[in-house]
N, C-alpha and C positions, 0 to 999 in steps of 0.2 A: 504494500500500500504506500503511495507516495506521501512524503512528509507533509506536503501541502494539503492533503486530505485529512490526515490525522491531526496536524497542528491547528487546523481551523475547526475541528469538530467541537460542537457545543451541545451535543445531545445530552440527555439525562439518563439514558438506559438503552435497552435493546428491544426494539419493537418486534424483532423476529422470534423472541421467546414466546410470543403469544400464538404463533403458528408459523408453519413453513410457507415459503413462497413456492408454489407448484411450478413444474415445468410448463413453459408457454404462458405463464400468467402475465396479465397486464396490471402494472403497479403504478400508482401515483404517490410520489413523496411530496407532501405538502410542507413547504418551507424546508427544502432539501439542503440548504447550506452549501458546503463545498462538495457535496455528492457522495459522502462515505456510505450512507445507507442505500443510496441508489446503486452504487457499485456492488454492494453485497447482494441486493435484490436481483440485480442483473445476472450475477453469477448463479444465484439460486434458480432463476427462471430459465436460464439457458438461452441458446441462440434463437429459439422461437418465442421467447418472452419479449415483452416491450415495457420499458420503464420510462416514466416521465417525471422529471424533477422540476419543481416550481420554486422560485425564490424571488423576493421582491427587488433585489438590486442586480443590475447587469454585471457588476464586478464579480459578485459571488457566482452568478450563472456561468461566467467565463471561467472561473476557477474550477467549477464542477465539470465543465466540458474538458478542461485540461486534465483533471484527475482521472476522468473516465478513459480518455485516450491513453494516458500514461499506464493504465492497468489493462489495456487491451479490450475494454468494454465497448462493444459496438451496438448494443441493443438498448441504449439509454439516450434520451434527448433531454435537454435542459432549456427551460423557458422562463423569461421574466414574467411575473404575475403576482397578484395579491392572493393571500390566503382566503379572503372573502369572495374572490371572483376567480377561481381556478380556471385557466384556459384549457379546459378539457371537456369533451362532449358528455352529455348526460348518459349515465349508465355504461361508461366505457371501461371502468376499472374492476378487476377482480378483487384487488386489495388496495386500500389507501393506508399509507404509513405516515407517521409524524413523530418526531423525536425532539422533545424539549422546546416546542414552539407554541403549543396551545396556551400554555400558562402566560404567554406574553400578549395574547390577543384580548382586547377589551370586551368584545362581544362573542363569548364562547358559543352561544346558541347559534349565531350566524355561521360560525366556523363548522359546527357539526352539521348544520343543514347543507352547507356547501359540499362537505365531504360525502354526505349521503347522496347528494345529487349526482356525483360522478361515479358512485359505486353501482355495479350491476345489482339487481335483486339477489339477495343472498350473499352479496360480497362481504368481505371482511375489513374491519377497521382495526388496525394494530397501532397502538399509541404507547410511547414511553414518554412520560412527563412527570412534572412535580405538581403536588397539590397540597394545599393547607386546609385542614379540616377544623380549624379553630379560628376565632376572631384574631386579627392582627392588631397589635397595639398601635395606637396613633403615633407614638414616638418612633416606632419601627417604620411606619409608612413614610414619615418625613425624613428618615435617615437615608440619603442617596447612596451612601457607602454599602448599605445592606442590599441594594437592588442592582448594583452595577459591579462589573468585574474590574 
């Protein structure tokens, strides 16, 4: 794996622990970052699989393309787009993955509706993310050092 894929990785876990990516699967990675999870999904899906990685900035999309090429992945494409408006046809994906991104979205209901839109009926949503199940102290909300790296 190229250092540029690993060094830019900001995921929180392993969305593949929730289920395998089958051979010839169509996978969307919502907020793919530098493409690490797309590369893994592409290898799992094999040559007949198709992976689409979406990220909001062109710079990161370009980095994901570089990383896929550096690992010999030919069945993944990367596109600039918003989490709330994935540039993917309705019902296209067998699997939608996301790693460490949903927690950053202000309207999580909208994100889940959008991921559901691109999934085929019976498709799988595989997420690795962080969540807080207790109220957050106001002092913590105002402390920028707790929210940024």
